[in-house]
C-alpha positions in Angstrom: 16.0 79.1 -77.3 15.1 80.5 -80.8 18.3 81.8 -82.4 16.6 84.8 -83.8 18.0 87.7 -81.8 16.5 91.1 -81.3 16.8 93.9 -78.8 14.1 93.8 -76.1 11.3 95.8 -77.5 10.2 97.0 -74.1 12.9 99.6 -74.2 11.0 101.4 -76.8 8.6 102.9 -74.4 5.6 105.1 -75.3 7.6 108.4 -75.0 10.2 107.2 -77.4 7.7 105.9 -79.8 5.9 109.2 -79.8 9.2 111.1 -80.3 10.1 108.8 -83.2 6.8 109.5 -85.0 7.2 113.3 -84.8 10.9 113.3 -85.8 11.2 110.5 -88.2 13.2 110.9 -91.4 13.4 108.3 -94.2 16.3 106.0 -93.2 16.9 105.1 -96.9 17.2 108.7 -98.2 20.5 110.6 -98.3 20.7 113.9 -96.4 22.2 117.0 -97.9 26.0 116.9 -98.0 26.1 113.1 -98.1 28.1 111.7 -101.0 26.1 109.2 -103.2 28.3 106.6 -104.8 27.5 105.0 -108.1 28.1 101.5 -106.8 26.1 98.2 -106.8 27.8 96.8 -103.7 24.9 97.7 -101.4 22.3 96.0 -103.7 24.5 92.9 -104.0 25.0 92.6 -100.2 21.3 93.2 -99.5 20.2 90.6 -102.2 22.7 88.0 -100.8 21.4 88.5 -97.2 17.8 88.4 -98.2 18.2 85.2 -100.1 20.3 83.5 -97.4 18.3 80.5 -96.0 20.6 79.0 -93.4 18.1 76.2 -92.6 18.7 74.4 -95.9 22.3 73.4 -95.2 23.3 70.0 -94.0 26.4 68.5 -92.3 27.5 67.3 -95.8 27.4 70.9 -97.0 29.6 71.9 -94.1 32.1 69.1 -94.6 32.2 69.9 -98.3 33.0 73.6 -97.5 35.8 72.4 -95.1 37.3 70.3 -97.9 37.7 73.2 -100.3 41.0 75.1 -100.6 39.3 78.3 -101.7 35.8 78.8 -100.3 32.9 80.3 -102.1 30.1 82.4 -100.8 28.0 79.2 -100.8 30.6 77.6 -98.6 30.6 80.6 -96.3 26.8 80.3 -96.0 27.1 76.6 -95.0 29.8 77.4 -92.4 27.5 80.0 -90.7 24.5 77.7 -90.7 23.1 75.7 -87.7 24.3 72.6 -89.4 27.9 73.6 -88.6 27.4 73.8 -84.8 27.7 70.0 -84.2 30.8 70.1 -86.3 32.3 73.1 -84.5 35.5 71.2 -83.4 36.2 70.3 -87.0 35.5 73.8 -88.2 37.8 75.3 -85.5 40.6 72.9 -86.3 40.3 73.9 -90.0 40.2 77.6 -89.2 43.3 77.2 -87.0 45.2 75.5 -89.8 44.2 78.4 -92.1 45.3 81.0 -89.6 48.7 79.4 -89.0 49.2 79.1 -92.8 48.8 82.8 -93.4 49.7 84.5 -90.1 52.0 82.0 -88.4 51.8 82.4 -84.6 51.7 86.2 -84.8 48.9 88.3 -83.1 48.9 92.0 -83.5 48.3 94.3 -80.5 46.7 97.7 -80.4 44.6 99.9 -78.2 41.6 102.1 -78.8 41.9 105.8 -77.8 38.5 107.5 -77.2 38.9 111.3 -77.6 35.3 112.4 -77.5 31.9 110.9 -76.5 29.5 113.6 -77.8 27.0 112.1 -80.2 24.1 113.4 -82.3 22.5 110.0 -83.0 19.7 108.3 -81.1 20.7 104.6 -81.2 18.8 102.8 -78.5 21.5 100.2 -77.8 24.5 102.5 -77.5 25.8 104.2 -74.3 26.9 107.3 -76.3 23.4 108.0 -77.7 22.4 111.6 -77.5 19.5 111.1 -75.0 21.6 109.0 -72.6 22.5 111.0 -69.4 26.2 110.4 -69.2 29.2 112.6 -68.6 30.2 114.1 -72.0 33.7 115.2 -72.8 36.1 116.0 -75.6 39.9 116.0 -75.3 41.8 119.1 -76.2 44.9 118.9 -78.5 47.1 118.9 -75.4 45.1 116.1 -73.7 45.2 114.0 -76.9 49.0 114.4 -76.9 49.2 113.2 -73.4 46.9 110.2 -74.1 48.9 109.2 -77.2 52.2 109.5 -75.3 50.9 107.4 -72.4 49.7 104.6 -74.7 53.0 104.7 -76.6 55.0 104.2 -73.4 53.3 100.7 -73.1 55.2 99.7 -76.3 52.2 99.6 -78.6 52.7 101.0 -82.0 49.1 101.0 -83.3 46.2 103.1 -82.0 42.6 103.2 -83.0 41.1 106.7 -82.6 37.4 106.8 -81.6 34.8 109.5 -81.1 31.1 109.7 -80.7 29.3 110.5 -83.9 29.1 114.3 -83.7 30.4 116.5 -86.5 29.6 119.5 -84.3 31.8 118.6 -81.4 34.5 116.5 -83.2 34.6 117.8 -86.8 36.9 116.5 -89.5 39.6 119.0 -88.7 39.6 118.0 -85.0 40.0 114.3 -86.0 42.7 115.2 -88.5 44.6 116.9 -85.7 44.3 113.8 -83.6 45.6 111.7 -86.5 48.7 114.0 -86.9 49.4 113.7 -83.2 48.9 109.9 -83.2 51.3 109.7 -86.1 54.1 111.1 -83.9 53.8 108.1 -81.6 52.4 105.2 -83.8 53.3 103.4 -87.0 49.6 102.5 -87.7 46.6 104.8 -87.0 43.1 103.6 -87.4 39.8 105.4 -87.2 36.4 104.4 -85.9 34.4 107.6 -86.2 31.2 108.7 -88.0 31.0 107.9 -91.8 32.4 110.6 -94.1 32.6 111.5 -97.8 35.5 110.2 -99.9 37.3 113.6 -100.0 37.2 113.8 -96.2 38.7 110.3 -95.9 41.4 111.4 -98.4 42.2 114.4 -96.1 42.4 112.2 -93.0 44.6 109.7 -94.9 46.9 112.6 -95.8 47.0 113.5 -92.0 48.1 110.0 -91.1 45.1 107.6 -90.9 45.8 104.2 -92.4 42.4 102.4 -92.1 38.8 102.9 -91.3 36.4 100.6 -89.4 32.7 101.1 -89.6 30.2 98.9 -87.7 27.1 98.5 -89.8 25.4 97.2 -86.6 22.7 95.3 -88.6 22.3 94.8 -92.3 18.6 94.4 -92.0 17.4 97.8 -93.1 14.0 97.4 -91.4 15.6 96.5 -88.0 18.2 99.2 -88.6 15.4 101.8 -88.9 13.8 100.7 -85.6 17.1 100.9 -83.7 18.4 104.3 -85.1 15.8 106.8 -84.4 17.5 110.0 -85.4 20.8 111.5 -86.5 23.0 111.0 -89.5 23.5 107.3 -88.5 19.8 106.7 -89.3 20.7 106.8 -93.0 21.3 103.2 -93.7 22.9 103.3 -97.2 25.3 106.1 -96.3 26.7 104.0 -93.5 26.8 100.8 -95.6 28.9 102.5 -98.3 31.4 104.1 -95.9 34.1 101.5 -96.5 34.0 102.0 -100.3 34.2 105.8 -99.9 37.2 105.3 -97.5 39.0 103.1 -100.1 38.2 105.7 -102.8 39.7 108.3 -100.5 43.0 106.3 -100.4 42.7 104.4 -97.1 44.9 101.4 -97.0 42.4 99.2 -95.2 38.8 98.9 -94.1 37.2 97.1 -91.3 33.7 95.5 -91.2 31.4 94.4 -88.3 27.8 93.8 -87.3 26.9 94.1 -83.7 26.0 90.5 -83.1 22.7 90.2 -81.2 20.9 93.2 -82.6 19.1 91.0 -85.2 19.5 87.5 -86.7 23.2 87.1 -86.2 23.7 84.5 -88.9 22.2 86.8 -91.6 24.2 89.8 -90.2 27.4 87.8 -90.2 26.7 86.6 -93.7 26.0 90.1 -95.0 29.2 91.3 -93.2 31.3 88.7 -94.9 29.7 89.3 -98.3 30.3 93.1 -98.0 34.0 92.5 -97.3 34.2 89.9 -100.1 32.6 92.1 -102.7 34.8 95.1 -101.9 38.0 93.1 -101.9 37.1 91.8 -105.4 36.4 95.4 -106.5 39.5 96.9 -104.7 42.1 94.0 -104.7 44.7 96.2 -102.9 42.5 96.8 -99.9 43.4 95.3 -96.6 40.3 93.7 -95.1 39.5 93.3 -91.4 36.7 92.0 -89.4 35.6 92.7 -85.8 33.2 90.4 -84.0 31.5 92.4 -81.3 28.6 91.1 -79.2 26.1 93.3 -77.4 27.3 94.5 -74.0 25.4 96.3 -71.2 25.5 100.1 -71.3 25.0 102.9 -68.7 21.4 103.5 -67.9 20.1 100.5 -69.9 20.2 97.0 -68.4 17.7 95.5 -70.8 20.1 95.0 -73.7 22.0 91.8 -73.7 22.8 89.1 -76.4 20.2 86.4 -76.0 21.3 83.8 -78.6 24.9 84.7 -79.6 26.6 82.5 -77.0 30.3 81.5 -77.1 29.8 78.6 -79.6 28.0 80.9 -82.0 30.7 83.5 -81.6 33.4 80.9 -82.3 31.4 79.7 -85.3 31.2 83.2 -86.7 34.9 84.0 -86.2 35.9 80.7 -87.9 33.6 81.2 -90.8 35.2 84.6 -91.5 38.6 83.0 -91.3 37.8 80.2 -93.7 36.0 82.4 -96.2 38.6 85.2 -96.2 41.8 83.6 -95.0 44.0 86.7 -95.4 41.7 89.0 -93.4 42.6 90.4 -90.0 40.1 89.4 -87.3 39.9 91.4 -84.1 38.3 90.1 -80.9 37.0 92.8 -78.6 37.4 93.5 -74.9 33.6 93.1 -74.8 34.7 89.4 -74.4 36.4 88.1 -71.2 40.1 87.1 -71.2 39.3 83.4 -71.4 37.2 83.8 -74.6 39.7 86.1 -76.2 42.7 83.8 -75.4 40.7 80.9 -76.9 39.9 82.8 -80.1 43.4 84.1 -80.8 44.6 80.5 -80.6 42.2 79.5 -83.3 41.3 82.3 -85.8 41.6 85.9 -84.4 44.8 87.7 -85.3 44.4 91.0 -83.6 43.7 91.9 -79.9 43.3 95.1 -78.0 45.0 95.6 -74.6 45.1 98.2 -71.9 41.6 99.2 -73.0 39.3 101.9 -71.7 36.1 103.1 -73.5 36.0 106.2 -71.3 37.4 109.6 -72.4 40.9 110.5 -71.2 41.7 107.5 -69.0 45.0 106.4 -70.4 46.9 109.0 -68.5 47.6 107.2 -65.3 47.1 110.0 -62.8 44.0 111.4 -64.3 40.4 110.3 -63.8 38.4 109.8 -67.0 36.7 113.0 -68.2 33.8 111.3 -69.8 31.9 108.0 -69.4 32.5 104.9 -71.5 30.5 103.5 -74.4 30.0 100.1 -73.0 31.3 97.8 -70.2 34.4 95.9 -71.1 35.2 92.3 -69.8 38.9 92.0 -70.3 40.6 94.5 -68.0 44.2 93.3 -68.6 47.1 95.7 -69.2 49.3 95.6 -72.3 51.9 93.7 -70.4 49.4 91.1 -69.2 48.0 90.5 -72.7 51.5 90.3 -74.1 52.6 87.7 -71.6 49.3 85.8 -72.0 50.1 85.5 -75.7 53.6 84.3 -75.0 52.1 81.7 -72.6 50.1 80.3 -75.5 53.3 80.1 -77.6 51.9 83.0 -79.8 54.0 85.9 -80.9 52.7 89.3 -79.9 53.4 91.9 -82.6 53.5 95.6 -81.6 54.4 96.8 -85.1 53.7 95.1 -88.4 53.9 98.0 -90.9 56.8 100.3 -91.7 56.6 103.2 -94.1 59.7 103.6 -96.3 
């Protein structure tokens, strides 16, 4: 099968195409109110991705990369190339050595807490998209408190707050309130919400947020345009520069990800790594993190599925990130089954979610979810089950790795 991946174009039916023509805005032009950074990072990432020809690398290039103590972007390119697949066992062993060198046997645990699923974007691959007929919900301040309290009872001390991308329904003040509530129960609070300006990130940091994760989805701007038909998310450069705005706003850390399977996963993974690499060079204090999500089925759309990002390719991507940026945190999503997640934390991943629900308000045990989930998860294990699973692999689950003094 050709390794070039794309979303099945049949889901773009005639009605959607006609709607897109009538409502199209330029995906490369900033909208009013969007902060424009004077930064060359976007241009550097785009240039690196466009010039990346993964077919030129050989097994010798891969072995040369494995032999280096500090790996260059060229080494990273070789490790992501098809030439590395036959050497995947060697790559994985090297990645495991690198992981143990910098992280020992520790694996951080956290859980995502979805507090709203209203969205103003039309992204054809996402269950939250504004045209998908799902149950919409937003938690009140009291309901957020109950969710946070329920999660904290599990022993976890890190939570990731998520919303759909709607400033109307979940504005900055609403998210700030959730951060302040989360801070009462957790030592580390992350955000995976819509991109913001640096002053808004500064405000959320003051309210208790430690880090920001943004999925660029795909770094191919042409493909990005065809997948994001309306809403603020359609503006490609504003999303790409979100991590830099977050760092300028004082966030301690930033997370990067492409949704593997939307486009050529090798180019997207290479762009993701280069994006993180360039920002760490520019902001040496920043804590860098990667997520490695693959496409999953969503409600009301069974035509979206990763066609060429199979388990070997996923392992290759995770190992390449580890070898290129050895100090980075790498999260493996519940989009993957328990077997795959357990395998990856034994090699290169250093962070794992547990007790996960992508629905709204489902952490409180005696309450049915108020709103539908974003995607189907594969690993349904509880916090206790994941914790014991890590111990069974002679790994050390870490509930808390950061203490403010």
